[in-house]
Structures are given as C-alpha cells and as structure tokens.
C-alpha positions, 0 to 999 in steps of 0.5 A: 480513417478511424471508425468504431468497430465491433470485432466480437459482440458484447458489452460496451467494451466490445466497441473498438476504435480502429483504422479502417478503409475510407468508404467508396462512394457509389453512384447516387451517394456522397461522402460526408466528413463526420462532425458528430454521430447520434447514439441510439438504442439500435446501436446498443443492440447491434453491439450486443449481436442482436441487430445486424446491419442490413445486407450491403450496409456498413458494419460499423454502428451509427444510424445518423450523422452530421458533417460536411460533404467532401465528395459528390458521386455520380448522378447526384443533384442539389448537393455540393462539396462543402455543404453542411448536412445531416443524414439518415444511415443504415450504418457506419455513423461511428466513423470519421467519414461515411458514404450516404445516399443523397436522398437521405441527406438533409441540410443542417437547419438554420439555428442548429449547430453542426454537432447538434444536427446529428441528433435529428435525422433518426429521431425525426424520421422515426417520429414523423414516419410512425406518428404522422405518416402511419398513425395519422395523429391529428389536431385534438387527438391524444397521444401516449408516448412511452419513454417521453424523455428519450431522444425519440420521446422528446422529439415526439412531444414537440412534434405532437405539440406543434400539430395541436395534439394532447400529449401523455408521457411515461417516464421514470423520474420526477426530473424526466417528467418535468422535462416532458412538461416543459416540452409540452406534455400535459398528462405525466405518468411515472411508470414506476409508481403509477398504472399508465392505463388508469391514469390515462383513462382518468385524464381522458374521461375513459376515452384513452389514447388515439395513438400510442408510440411504444418502445417497450414491446411485449411487456406493454402489449396488453396494457397498451391495447387497454389504453387505446381509444376507439379506432386507436393506433398502437405503433411499436418501434422498440422491444426493450420489454421483450419480443413475445406476448399474447394479444387479445384480439377481441379487445382489439376488435372491440375498439376497431383498433390497430397494432403496427410494428415498424423499423426504419433501418431496413426499409428500402431506399425509396421508402427512406427517401420519401420519409426524408423528403416529408421530414424536410417539407414538414419538420424542417420549417418547425426546427428553423423557426425554433418551435422544435429543437434537438434536445442533447443530453451529452456529447462524447469524443468518438474514442469514448463510444463505450462511455456513451453507450454506458450513459445511454444504457444507464437510462438517465439521459434526457434527450440525445447522446452524441459522439464527436469526431 
C-alpha cells in the first residue's frame, strides 16, 4: 500500500509518499481501507520531530480516518467486512489501509459523507472528553474556546450550543468570527485587537468563564486563570504558545479553580474505548439529526499531504483539512 512517511523530521516537504507493507491485523482489530484522513496540528508536530507516536503505534502520521472495513480480526463483534466507519487512531491514518482497535470504531453517521466523516473522530473525541467528561460543562454555563474557527473549535461551539451553554470564542479575523457566530458563538473576540480577559469580563458582568478550552498553553496561562470564574476549569489541550509559564497559585486558590492538561493520543486503550463509546452515545445522535455537523475547509489528495500541512500551518482554515486516498 501507499502511505505518507517521515524519513527525516522537518518542514512540509519531509512528508514522503512511499510503498510500505500492509498492516497486520491483530486480535481485537479490523483493517480499514481508507477513504479520507483528518489533518491535525499533532501531525504537524510529529512531522517536525516533536510528537513521536506512542510505543507500538504506526510511525505514519494521521490520528483519524474514514473508510470501509476490509478485514475483521479475531474477537471482534459488531463489525463486518464492508461496514463504512470512521476511527480514532494513535497513528497511521495517512495511508491507504490502517489497522484499528475495534473499540475505536464509529459508524459513519447518517447524513454525513464517507469523506467528511474523517473529520469527526479526533475532534469529537477531544471535545467530548475534555469539555464534558473532564470539565463537566453544564447548561447555562459559559465556555471560552480559543481558536474557535479550528476543527476543534468549530466542533466545540456546536456541542456547547447543543447542551445550552453560553459560548465565547477567540479568532484572528472577522471572517473567522462570523463563522463562529453562525455556529452558535455569542461572545466574539478578535485576539489580534482585543484582550480576551477584558472582553469576557465585560460580557459576563465580571463573572468569567466556567470552562476554558485552550490550545495555546504557556502564552495564555496567566490570562486564562484571570478569565476563569469561581470554580472554573481550564483545560489545556495544545501548546502552540509554548510549554513553560509561571502559575500564580494564589489566583487559582482564590477562585477554587482547576488547571487540567490532557492528551488523547497516548491514553490507554480502555480510556479511548470509553471515550469513543460516550461519543457514540451522546454525540452521534446530534450529528445524525443535523444539529451538529463536520465543518470541512478543504480536501487534498494523499500525494499532496505537504500542501495540506502548509494549508493548516497558514492558519486560514475554518474547520477541518482532509486528505483523500
């Protein structure tokens, strides 16, 4: 089969399309013939040499795919050859075939195309596990979503809207903020021109955010704590703004607040299985009803993976960038 490899970490041209062996299917796994793969910032980090795959995982990038089951391994129930699925991966998605633990499979939702479905598993699992399972966002609470127009952001807006939360977002252009508004965001903050702490305080009568979903990390840490409400929860899922910052514990104590940092890729299989099961139970009905949908910015052929990475790095996307085989 063909897959995107990374012989030497570097810029987008480090991605090389090559002929590689077809994955072996272990007990509890299925082989998926890939139709499409999601492109995520974690893939960019892996390409640069900063985010190696967990031990035992595929060395090829790609954390989510859609496609058709072609082989069913031993001790797999509920899935059959020919089923159209999408899947959460720890790697290997930039390929024509990928082996997937059956517990990380999801059926392609009704009303979603097979290609579009590749943009769901990673973002939905990330948002549901962090915003709802970990931070416990509730109806009537306020959430601040940094990077509201990203793949993660556009999904977080929709799911927060579905549970009846009030939504604030940051983004860098008027076009991106308008897209966030159309998805359900109410408090729109241009981070290039406005102080999100000040805007959020004014919009919430000084209360702040009950939950903050942050992909920036160190650069925003102090300001995020300032923006939290009493009993607020800051969930850090990215490090685009650095890895080290000083934390004012007195500010955190004064608000009885929490700072949580999580990663989905390296979690044990049992934890991933529980997240995927929760997503199927709680989110899939919203997608099948049309209340929540994948937002796809652009698709590229697998051979143009480098161009897809440049597109994501440019930061102009609203929603997901996908690869098609």
